[in-house]
C-alpha positions as CSV (number, residue, x, y, z in Angstrom):
1,M,-10.6,-0.5,6.8
2,N,-10.8,-4.5,6.6
3,W,-7.7,-5.8,4.9
4,D,-9.6,-9.1,4.0
5,R,-11.7,-6.8,1.8
6,V,-8.7,-4.8,0.3
7,A,-7.1,-8.1,-0.6
8,G,-10.3,-9.3,-2.3
9,N,-10.6,-6.0,-4.5
10,W,-6.6,-5.6,-4.8
11,K,-6.8,-4.7,-8.7
12,Q,-9.4,-2.2,-7.7
13,V,-7.4,-0.8,-4.7
14,T,-4.0,-0.7,-6.7
15,G,-5.2,2.5,-8.5
16,Q,-6.3,4.4,-5.3
17,I,-2.6,3.3,-4.2
18,K,-0.9,4.1,-7.2
19,Q,-2.3,8.0,-6.6
20,Q,-0.9,7.7,-3.0
21,W,2.2,6.3,-3.8
22,G,3.4,6.8,-7.6
23,K,6.6,5.5,-7.0
24,L,5.5,1.7,-6.3
25,T,5.4,-0.2,-9.6
26,D,2.9,-2.5,-11.1
27,D,5.2,-5.4,-10.2
28,A,5.6,-4.2,-6.6
29,L,1.8,-4.0,-6.4
30,T,1.4,-7.3,-8.3
31,E,4.1,-8.9,-5.6
32,I,2.2,-7.3,-2.5
33,K,-1.3,-9.1,-3.6
34,G,-3.5,-7.1,-0.9
35,H,-0.9,-7.8,2.2
36,R,-0.8,-4.9,4.4
37,E,2.6,-5.6,6.1
38,Q,4.1,-5.8,2.3
39,L,2.9,-2.6,1.3
40,V,4.4,-1.0,3.8
41,G,7.5,-2.6,3.1
42,K,7.2,-1.3,-0.5
43,I,6.5,2.0,0.4
44,Q,9.4,2.2,2.8
45,E,12.1,0.8,0.1
46,A,10.4,3.0,-2.6
47,Y,10.5,6.4,-0.7
48,G,13.4,5.5,1.7
49,I,11.3,6.1,4.7
50,S,11.3,4.3,8.1
51,K,9.0,1.7,8.9
52,E,7.3,3.7,11.5
53,E,6.7,6.3,8.7
54,A,5.2,4.1,6.2
55,E,2.9,2.5,8.8
56,K,1.8,6.0,9.6
57,Q,1.3,6.9,5.8
58,V,-0.7,3.5,5.3
59,K,-2.9,4.1,8.5
60,E,-3.6,7.9,7.0
61,W,-4.5,6.1,3.5
62,E,-7.0,3.8,5.5
63,K,-8.9,6.8,7.5
64,L,-9.6,8.1,3.6
65,H,-10.6,4.7,2.3
């Protein structure tokens, strides 16, 4: 997945992200603005998981989208 493309289409992608990680708020998604590392951090924070686990989840999501 090309994260430049994700950033450019961030508003469309946020729906898919909310389906995957429902605990992420609209404010958090607005703050992320398509930055992958920020997405990983917000997932880690919202779900109380390790950075490694959050990275793994994002990589799995990338494969599907």
